[in-house]
C-alpha positions as CSV (number, residue, x, y, z in Angstrom):
1,X,-36.7,195.1,-25.9
2,X,-38.7,194.3,-29.0
3,X,-39.9,190.9,-29.9
4,X,-39.2,189.2,-33.2
5,X,-42.0,190.0,-35.7
6,X,-43.2,186.4,-35.6
7,X,-43.7,186.7,-31.9
8,X,-45.6,190.2,-32.1
9,X,-49.1,188.5,-32.4
10,X,-48.2,185.9,-29.6
11,X,-47.5,188.8,-27.4
12,X,-50.4,190.9,-28.5
13,X,-52.7,187.8,-27.8
14,X,-51.1,187.1,-24.4
15,X,-51.1,190.7,-23.2
16,X,-54.5,191.3,-24.7
17,X,-55.9,188.5,-22.7
18,X,-54.3,190.0,-19.4
19,X,-55.7,193.6,-20.5
20,X,-59.1,191.8,-21.0
21,X,-59.3,190.7,-17.3
22,X,-61.1,193.9,-16.5
23,X,-63.7,193.7,-19.2
24,X,-64.1,190.0,-18.6
25,X,-64.8,190.4,-15.0
26,X,-67.3,193.2,-15.6
27,X,-69.0,191.8,-18.9
28,X,-69.2,188.1,-18.4
29,X,-71.9,188.3,-15.8
30,X,-73.9,191.3,-17.2
31,X,-76.7,189.2,-18.7
32,X,-77.0,187.5,-15.2
33,X,-77.5,190.8,-13.2
34,X,-81.4,190.7,-13.1
35,X,-81.2,187.0,-12.2
36,X,-78.4,187.7,-9.5
37,X,-80.5,190.5,-8.0
38,X,-83.5,188.2,-7.6
39,X,-81.7,185.4,-6.2
40,X,-79.9,187.4,-3.6
41,X,-83.2,189.2,-2.8
42,X,-81.7,192.8,-3.4
43,X,-82.8,195.7,-5.4
44,X,-81.4,196.5,-8.9
45,X,-79.3,199.6,-7.7
46,X,-77.8,197.4,-5.2
47,X,-77.0,194.6,-7.5
48,X,-75.2,197.2,-9.6
49,X,-73.0,197.9,-6.7
50,X,-71.3,194.6,-7.5
51,X,-70.0,196.3,-10.7
52,X,-69.1,199.4,-8.8
53,X,-67.0,197.2,-6.3
54,X,-65.1,195.6,-9.2
55,X,-64.5,198.9,-10.8
56,X,-63.0,200.2,-7.4
57,X,-61.0,197.1,-7.1
58,X,-59.6,197.4,-10.6
59,X,-58.4,200.9,-9.9
60,X,-56.9,200.1,-6.6
61,X,-55.2,197.0,-8.0
62,X,-53.4,199.0,-10.6
63,X,-52.1,201.4,-8.1
64,X,-50.8,198.4,-6.1
65,X,-49.4,196.3,-8.8
66,X,-48.0,199.1,-11.3
67,X,-45.5,200.6,-8.9
68,X,-44.5,197.2,-7.5
69,X,-43.7,196.1,-11.1
70,X,-41.3,199.1,-11.4
71,X,-39.4,197.8,-8.5
72,X,-39.7,194.0,-8.7
73,X,-40.2,193.4,-12.4
74,X,-43.4,192.6,-14.3
75,X,-43.7,188.9,-13.8
76,X,-43.8,188.4,-9.9
77,X,-46.6,190.9,-9.3
78,X,-48.6,189.5,-12.4
79,X,-48.5,186.0,-11.0
80,X,-49.7,187.0,-7.4
81,X,-52.5,188.9,-9.0
82,X,-53.8,185.9,-11.1
83,X,-53.7,183.7,-8.0
84,X,-55.8,186.2,-6.2
85,X,-58.2,186.4,-9.0
86,X,-58.8,182.6,-8.9
87,X,-59.5,182.8,-5.1
88,X,-61.8,185.9,-5.3
89,X,-63.7,184.3,-8.4
90,X,-64.5,181.2,-6.2
91,X,-65.5,183.5,-3.3
92,X,-68.1,185.2,-5.7
93,X,-69.5,181.8,-6.7
94,X,-70.1,180.7,-3.2
95,X,-71.4,184.1,-1.9
96,X,-74.7,183.7,0.2
97,X,-75.8,187.4,0.4
98,X,-75.2,190.6,-1.5
99,X,-72.6,191.8,1.1
100,X,-70.4,188.8,0.6
101,X,-70.6,189.2,-3.1
102,X,-69.5,192.7,-2.9
103,X,-66.5,192.0,-0.9
104,X,-65.5,189.1,-3.3
105,X,-66.1,191.3,-6.2
106,X,-63.9,194.1,-4.8
107,X,-60.9,191.5,-4.5
108,X,-61.8,190.1,-8.0
109,X,-61.5,193.7,-9.3
110,X,-58.1,194.2,-7.4
111,X,-56.7,191.0,-8.9
112,X,-58.0,192.0,-12.3
113,X,-56.1,195.3,-12.1
114,X,-52.7,193.6,-12.1
115,X,-53.4,192.2,-15.6
116,X,-54.6,195.5,-16.9
117,X,-51.8,197.6,-15.6
118,X,-49.0,195.2,-16.5
119,X,-50.1,194.6,-20.1
120,X,-49.6,198.4,-20.7
121,X,-46.3,198.4,-18.8
122,X,-44.9,195.5,-20.7
123,X,-46.1,197.1,-24.0
124,X,-44.1,200.3,-23.1
125,X,-41.0,198.3,-22.1
126,X,-40.9,197.0,-25.7
127,X,-42.1,199.8,-28.0
128,X,-42.1,203.6,-28.3
129,X,-43.6,206.2,-30.7
130,X,-45.7,205.0,-33.6
131,X,-44.8,201.3,-32.8
132,X,-46.3,201.8,-29.4
133,X,-49.5,203.1,-31.0
134,X,-49.7,200.2,-33.4
135,X,-49.1,197.8,-30.5
136,X,-51.9,199.5,-28.4
137,X,-54.1,199.0,-31.4
138,X,-53.3,195.3,-31.5
139,X,-54.1,195.1,-27.8
140,X,-57.4,196.9,-28.5
141,X,-58.1,194.3,-31.2
142,X,-57.5,191.4,-28.8
143,X,-59.0,193.2,-25.8
144,X,-62.0,194.3,-27.7
145,X,-63.0,190.8,-28.2
146,X,-63.7,190.3,-24.5
147,X,-66.6,192.7,-24.3
148,X,-67.9,191.1,-27.5
149,X,-67.4,187.6,-26.5
150,X,-68.1,187.9,-22.7
151,X,-71.7,188.9,-22.6
152,X,-72.6,186.6,-25.5
153,X,-70.9,183.8,-23.8
154,X,-72.5,184.9,-20.5
155,X,-76.0,184.9,-22.1
156,X,-75.6,181.3,-23.5
157,X,-74.0,180.1,-20.3
158,X,-77.2,181.2,-18.5
159,X,-79.1,178.7,-20.5
160,X,-77.1,175.8,-18.8
161,X,-75.6,177.5,-15.7
162,X,-76.7,180.1,-13.1
163,X,-74.9,183.2,-12.2
164,X,-72.7,181.3,-9.8
165,X,-71.4,179.1,-12.6
166,X,-70.3,182.2,-14.5
167,X,-67.9,183.0,-11.6
168,X,-66.6,179.4,-11.5
169,X,-65.7,179.9,-15.2
170,X,-63.8,183.1,-14.2
171,X,-61.9,181.0,-11.8
172,X,-60.9,178.6,-14.5
173,X,-59.8,181.5,-16.7
174,X,-57.5,182.7,-13.9
175,X,-55.8,179.2,-13.9
176,X,-55.5,179.3,-17.7
177,X,-53.8,182.6,-17.7
178,X,-51.3,181.6,-14.8
179,X,-50.3,178.8,-17.2
180,X,-50.2,181.0,-20.2
181,X,-48.1,183.7,-18.8
182,X,-45.7,181.2,-17.5
183,X,-45.2,179.7,-21.0
184,X,-45.4,182.7,-23.2
185,X,-44.2,185.8,-21.4
186,X,-40.7,186.8,-20.3
187,X,-39.4,189.5,-18.0
188,X,-39.2,192.7,-19.8
189,X,-37.8,195.1,-17.1
190,X,-34.2,194.1,-16.3
191,X,-32.8,194.7,-12.9
192,X,-30.6,197.5,-14.0
193,X,-33.8,199.5,-15.0
194,X,-35.8,198.9,-12.0
195,X,-36.7,201.3,-9.0
196,X,-33.7,200.9,-6.7
197,X,-35.2,202.9,-3.8
198,X,-37.4,201.3,-0.9
199,X,-40.7,199.8,-1.4
200,X,-42.3,203.2,-0.5
201,X,-40.4,205.0,-3.0
202,X,-42.1,202.9,-5.7
203,X,-45.4,204.5,-4.7
204,X,-43.6,208.0,-4.3
205,X,-43.2,207.8,-8.1
206,X,-47.0,208.2,-8.5
207,X,-46.7,211.7,-7.3
208,X,-44.4,212.7,-10.1
209,X,-46.8,211.1,-12.8
210,X,-49.9,212.9,-11.2
211,X,-48.1,216.3,-11.6
212,X,-47.2,215.8,-15.2
213,X,-49.7,218.2,-16.9
214,X,-49.7,216.8,-20.5
215,X,-49.8,213.2,-19.2
216,X,-52.7,213.9,-16.9
217,X,-54.5,215.7,-19.9
218,X,-54.4,212.7,-21.9
219,X,-55.1,210.3,-18.9
220,X,-58.1,212.4,-18.0
221,X,-59.4,212.4,-21.4
222,X,-59.4,208.6,-21.6
223,X,-60.6,208.3,-18.1
224,X,-63.8,210.4,-18.6
225,X,-64.4,208.6,-22.0
226,X,-64.1,205.2,-20.2
227,X,-66.5,206.5,-17.4
228,X,-69.1,207.1,-20.1
229,X,-68.2,203.5,-21.5
230,X,-68.8,202.0,-18.1
231,X,-71.9,203.9,-17.5
232,X,-73.3,202.2,-20.7
233,X,-71.9,198.7,-19.5
234,X,-73.6,199.0,-16.1
235,X,-77.0,200.5,-17.2
236,X,-77.6,198.8,-20.7
237,X,-78.8,195.4,-19.3
238,X,-81.6,197.0,-17.4
239,X,-82.4,199.6,-20.2
240,X,-82.3,197.0,-23.1
241,X,-83.8,194.2,-21.2
242,X,-86.3,195.5,-18.8
243,X,-87.3,198.7,-20.7
244,X,-87.1,197.5,-24.3
245,X,-87.8,193.8,-23.6
246,X,-84.7,192.2,-25.0
247,X,-83.9,188.6,-23.9
248,X,-80.4,188.0,-22.4
249,X,-79.1,186.6,-25.6
250,X,-80.7,189.3,-27.8
251,X,-78.9,191.9,-25.4
252,X,-75.6,190.0,-25.8
253,X,-75.7,190.3,-29.6
254,X,-76.6,193.9,-29.3
255,X,-73.5,194.4,-26.8
256,X,-71.3,192.4,-29.4
257,X,-72.3,194.7,-32.3
258,X,-71.0,197.7,-30.2
259,X,-67.9,195.8,-29.4
260,X,-67.1,195.2,-33.2
261,X,-67.6,199.0,-33.7
262,X,-65.0,199.6,-30.9
263,X,-62.5,197.2,-32.7
264,X,-63.1,198.7,-36.2
265,X,-62.5,202.2,-34.8
266,X,-59.2,201.3,-33.0
267,X,-57.7,199.5,-36.0
268,X,-58.7,202.3,-38.4
269,X,-57.1,205.0,-36.0
270,X,-53.8,203.1,-35.8
271,X,-53.7,203.3,-39.7
272,X,-54.5,207.0,-39.7
273,X,-51.8,207.7,-37.0
274,X,-49.0,207.0,-39.4
275,X,-50.2,209.7,-41.9
276,X,-51.8,212.3,-39.4
277,X,-50.2,211.4,-36.0
278,X,-51.7,210.6,-32.7
279,X,-52.7,214.0,-31.7
280,X,-54.7,214.8,-34.8
281,X,-56.5,211.5,-34.8
282,X,-57.4,212.0,-31.1
283,X,-59.0,215.3,-31.9
284,X,-61.0,213.7,-34.6
285,X,-62.1,210.9,-32.2
286,X,-63.3,213.5,-29.7
287,X,-65.3,215.2,-32.4
288,X,-66.9,211.9,-33.3
289,X,-67.7,211.3,-29.5
290,X,-69.4,214.8,-29.2
291,X,-71.7,214.3,-32.3
292,X,-72.6,210.8,-31.5
293,X,-73.2,211.2,-27.7
294,X,-75.3,214.3,-28.4
295,X,-77.4,212.4,-30.8
296,X,-77.8,209.6,-28.1
297,X,-78.8,212.1,-25.6
298,X,-81.5,213.6,-27.9
299,X,-82.8,210.1,-28.6
300,X,-83.0,209.5,-24.8
301,X,-84.9,212.8,-24.2
302,X,-87.3,212.0,-27.1
303,X,-87.7,208.3,-25.8
304,X,-86.7,207.1,-29.4
305,X,-87.3,203.6,-30.8
306,X,-84.9,200.7,-30.1
307,X,-83.2,200.8,-33.6
308,X,-82.5,204.6,-33.2
309,X,-81.0,204.0,-29.8
310,X,-78.8,201.2,-31.1
311,X,-77.5,203.1,-34.0
312,X,-76.6,206.2,-31.7
313,X,-75.0,203.8,-29.2
314,X,-72.9,202.2,-32.0
315,X,-71.1,205.4,-32.9
316,X,-70.9,206.5,-29.5
317,X,-69.1,203.4,-28.3
318,X,-67.0,203.3,-31.4
319,X,-65.5,206.6,-30.6
320,X,-63.9,205.1,-27.5
321,X,-61.8,202.9,-30.0
322,X,-60.1,205.9,-31.4
323,X,-59.6,207.8,-28.3
324,X,-58.3,204.7,-26.1
325,X,-55.7,203.9,-28.7
326,X,-54.4,207.3,-29.3
327,X,-54.7,208.8,-25.7
328,X,-53.0,205.8,-24.1
329,X,-50.1,206.0,-26.5
330,X,-49.6,209.7,-26.1
331,X,-49.7,209.5,-22.4
332,X,-47.3,206.4,-22.0
333,X,-44.7,207.9,-24.5
334,X,-43.8,210.6,-22.1
335,X,-43.4,208.1,-19.1
336,X,-41.0,205.3,-20.3
337,X,-38.8,205.4,-17.3
338,X,-41.7,204.8,-15.0
339,X,-44.2,202.9,-17.1
340,X,-45.7,200.7,-14.4
341,X,-46.6,203.8,-12.3
342,X,-47.9,205.7,-15.3
343,X,-50.0,202.7,-16.4
344,X,-51.4,202.5,-12.9
345,X,-52.5,206.1,-12.9
346,X,-54.2,205.7,-16.3
347,X,-55.9,202.5,-14.9
348,X,-57.0,203.8,-11.6
349,X,-58.3,207.2,-13.3
350,X,-60.4,205.1,-15.8
351,X,-61.9,202.9,-13.1
352,X,-62.4,205.4,-10.4
353,X,-64.3,207.7,-12.7
354,X,-66.2,204.6,-13.9
355,X,-67.1,203.7,-10.3
356,X,-68.7,207.1,-9.9
357,X,-70.5,207.2,-13.2
358,X,-72.1,203.7,-12.9
359,X,-74.2,204.6,-9.7
360,X,-75.2,207.9,-11.3
361,X,-77.1,206.0,-13.9
362,X,-79.3,204.3,-11.2
363,X,-80.2,207.4,-9.2
364,X,-84.0,207.5,-9.1
365,X,-84.1,204.2,-11.1
366,X,-82.2,203.2,-14.1
367,X,-83.8,204.7,-17.2
368,X,-83.0,205.6,-20.8
369,X,-82.6,209.2,-19.9
370,X,-80.2,208.5,-16.9
371,X,-78.0,206.3,-19.1
372,X,-77.8,208.7,-22.1
373,X,-77.4,211.7,-19.9
374,X,-74.5,210.2,-17.9
375,X,-72.6,209.2,-21.0
376,X,-73.0,212.5,-22.7
377,X,-71.8,214.2,-19.5
378,X,-68.8,212.0,-19.2
379,X,-67.9,212.6,-22.8
380,X,-68.1,216.3,-22.4
381,X,-65.7,216.3,-19.4
382,X,-63.2,214.3,-21.5
383,X,-63.3,217.0,-24.2
384,X,-62.8,219.7,-21.5
385,X,-59.8,217.9,-20.0
386,X,-58.1,217.6,-23.5
387,X,-58.6,221.2,-24.2
388,X,-57.4,222.5,-20.8
389,X,-54.6,220.1,-20.0
390,X,-53.4,218.0,-23.0
391,X,-50.3,219.5,-25.0
392,X,-49.4,218.6,-28.5
393,X,-46.1,216.7,-28.5
394,X,-43.1,218.4,-30.0
395,X,-42.5,215.8,-32.5
396,X,-46.2,215.9,-33.8
């Protein structure tokens, strides 16, 4: 079911905002992490666990809502997830200690996973082939604005609000999305195409997805790339603010610049795919990831100046824009009949690997070397997964 061309942008914005729930839950409060740790009387590494809890929730939420959407349609699970997001965000805002915050963040991530998994599933319901790649690029454009705007907005919000106020804003965002999805989205999975088995059979379909070799190759490629990206997200506030002395506002602008690089790369890759195909463009993106992350690691080992670090980070993060667009499309194209389950596997892989990579940057204290080393290691594993598991589509 393909919407009319005039509705394409409306769908891209709506689905992009839903897909942006993960980045929004993660990025909006990043500038407040040092303040949050001080206010709750906890260590930096413990405060970073609030990010890890969200990542675990985002992964688990996609495993929950993805298969359910194959059985009950896309809209009903989506509305439940958005209601849970509102409740969890208020729970974060009123948390009195780090343990309460971690529990609330876990449920906030669980709820945010619904938007992330269902945005990909709805896109697969509507498109296939190059059109799917184009739409994923549109999603990346809208979704890419979240990591740009969120930390900048969070930095400015800290001038008038504390970290608790940021979570109140997230609760308001949940209400806005509930209204927006009711007005702008329609059901894209008709009953005739839904999983007709028991509710348990919906999760059984996950096993078939996990054993599809080529799908898992593209999925793990994207997953390890995202793990490197999340390692950067989780450690950069401490590296750039505490080691290099940036203010929360200055950090937000540096973070935004990298977000623009991500958007430019994703839009460029979509255009290149028409001529060269997704598989070849993905290979080019992985080559860029290798070169950029190797330069970043070298800069970390040498303790390079801030401009050198920021330049290497820009190209390292931009490579994710190429890989996320092409790897997602290649993975989802082979799983049209179980798009919800396939989308869930992609999501849980990304956020589970991210939940592992983020604490690695804090072992022995978050440092420039721990951040750059973790990013490089994740990117190298992504390349290995591509070489070992991913197979070139017959149509490419």
